[in-house]
C-alpha positions as CSV (number, residue, x, y, z in Angstrom):
1,N,74.1,-10.3,66.9
2,M,75.1,-13.4,65.4
3,I,76.1,-16.6,67.2
4,E,79.5,-18.2,66.6
5,G,79.0,-20.7,63.9
6,V,75.4,-19.8,62.8
7,A,75.2,-18.6,58.9
8,I,72.4,-17.3,57.1
9,K,72.9,-17.4,53.2
10,E,70.7,-15.1,51.4
11,L,69.2,-16.6,48.4
12,V,68.7,-15.5,44.9
13,T,65.7,-15.9,43.3
14,H,65.1,-15.9,39.4
15,T,61.5,-14.8,38.7
16,D,59.8,-14.7,35.3
17,N,56.1,-14.7,34.0
18,R,55.9,-18.5,35.1
19,G,57.0,-17.9,38.6
20,F,60.1,-18.5,40.0
21,F,63.5,-20.4,40.6
22,R,65.7,-20.5,43.9
23,E,68.8,-22.4,44.6
24,I,68.9,-23.3,48.3
25,I,72.1,-25.3,48.7
26,R,75.2,-26.9,46.9
27,A,76.9,-29.9,48.1
28,N,80.2,-27.9,47.3
29,D,78.8,-24.6,49.4
30,D,81.1,-24.0,52.2
31,F,77.9,-23.0,54.0
32,F,77.2,-27.0,53.4
33,S,80.8,-28.2,54.7
34,A,79.0,-30.7,57.4
35,G,77.5,-32.6,54.5
36,F,74.1,-34.4,53.8
37,G,72.4,-36.9,56.5
38,Q,68.8,-36.6,55.9
39,L,66.0,-34.2,54.4
40,S,62.8,-33.5,56.3
41,H,59.5,-31.5,55.9
42,S,57.7,-30.2,58.6
43,L,54.1,-28.0,58.0
44,V,53.6,-25.6,61.0
45,Y,50.1,-24.0,61.8
46,S,50.0,-20.2,62.4
47,G,50.4,-19.4,66.4
48,I,52.1,-22.5,66.9
49,T,55.8,-22.3,68.8
50,K,58.1,-25.2,68.7
51,A,61.2,-24.8,70.8
52,W,63.9,-25.4,71.3
53,H,65.6,-28.3,69.7
54,S,69.0,-29.0,68.9
55,H,71.9,-31.6,68.3
56,K,74.9,-33.0,70.2
57,V,76.6,-34.0,66.7
58,Q,74.5,-32.9,63.6
59,S,74.3,-29.6,62.2
60,Q,70.8,-28.2,60.4
61,W,70.2,-26.0,57.8
62,T,66.5,-24.9,57.8
63,Y,64.3,-23.2,55.0
64,V,60.9,-22.0,55.1
65,A,59.3,-22.5,51.8
66,T,55.8,-21.1,52.7
67,G,54.8,-19.0,55.5
68,T,56.8,-16.7,58.1
69,L,58.6,-17.8,61.0
70,K,60.1,-15.9,64.0
71,V,63.2,-17.9,64.5
72,A,65.4,-17.8,67.9
73,L,68.8,-19.2,68.2
74,H,70.6,-19.5,71.7
75,D,73.9,-20.7,72.4
76,M,74.3,-23.5,74.8
77,R,78.2,-24.4,74.0
78,K,80.2,-23.4,77.0
79,D,83.2,-23.1,75.1
80,S,81.8,-20.7,72.6
81,L,82.6,-17.0,72.4
82,T,78.7,-16.5,72.2
83,Y,77.8,-18.5,75.1
84,Q,74.3,-17.9,76.5
85,Q,73.8,-15.2,73.4
86,T,70.3,-15.6,71.6
87,M,69.5,-14.1,68.2
88,E,66.2,-13.5,66.4
89,F,64.9,-13.1,62.6
90,L,62.2,-13.6,60.5
91,V,62.2,-15.9,57.7
92,G,59.7,-17.1,55.0
93,E,57.2,-15.1,52.9
94,N,57.7,-11.2,52.7
95,T,61.3,-11.3,54.2
96,Q,65.0,-11.8,52.3
97,A,65.0,-15.2,51.1
98,S,67.5,-17.4,53.2
99,V,68.6,-20.6,54.7
100,Y,69.8,-20.9,57.9
101,L,72.6,-23.0,59.6
102,F,73.1,-23.8,63.3
103,P,75.9,-26.0,64.4
104,P,75.5,-28.6,67.7
105,G,74.8,-26.8,70.8
106,V,73.0,-24.0,69.5
107,V,69.3,-24.6,70.4
108,H,66.5,-23.2,67.7
109,G,62.7,-22.7,67.9
110,Y,60.6,-20.8,66.0
111,K,56.9,-19.6,66.2
112,C,54.7,-19.6,63.1
113,I,53.4,-15.9,62.5
114,K,51.9,-16.4,59.0
115,G,50.9,-20.0,58.2
116,P,50.8,-22.8,57.6
117,A,54.3,-22.7,57.1
118,N,56.4,-25.4,54.9
119,V,59.9,-25.8,56.6
120,I,62.7,-28.1,54.9
121,Y,65.4,-28.8,56.7
122,V,68.7,-30.7,56.0
123,T,70.6,-32.4,58.9
124,S,74.2,-33.4,58.2
125,G,73.2,-37.0,60.0
126,Q,70.3,-39.4,60.0
127,Y,67.7,-39.3,62.8
128,D,69.1,-40.5,65.9
129,L,67.2,-39.8,69.4
130,E,70.7,-40.1,70.9
131,D,71.4,-36.9,69.3
132,E,68.3,-34.9,69.8
133,V,68.4,-32.4,72.4
134,R,64.8,-31.0,73.5
135,I,64.1,-28.0,75.9
136,P,60.7,-26.5,76.8
137,Y,59.9,-23.5,75.0
138,D,59.5,-21.6,78.2
139,N,62.7,-22.3,79.8
140,P,63.4,-19.8,82.2
141,E,67.4,-20.0,81.7
142,I,67.1,-19.3,77.9
143,G,64.3,-16.6,79.1
144,F,63.1,-15.8,75.3
145,K,59.9,-14.4,75.1
146,W,57.8,-15.6,72.0
């Protein structure tokens, strides 16, 4: 089940005897309409859970360059058609290459199931503590089992 406003873009990989090339996001993608604010890189070790995180204003696009994550998204927007719905999927190595978008008000988290994982993400704005939403990974209202 997809959460309203979440998008997963499957990527095309061009492989040859030297390795591969993969285009992740273009500025003119409808998928990228909220625009560029900041590019960040996170290294996550196997077994580590990072959850829950969201933004009040910004959108975020996330790509896993190495490693594998179990991702969960939960809709916290009271006016959304998918309010309080949760979705989960795998992203990274040995999965369909993809980048995922989550809008403001949708919290995301992940557990590194094969690491270390190199996570690259773009936000539509620059880091702003006032825009950050953090909820403990074991929040009983969400009730997600990592």
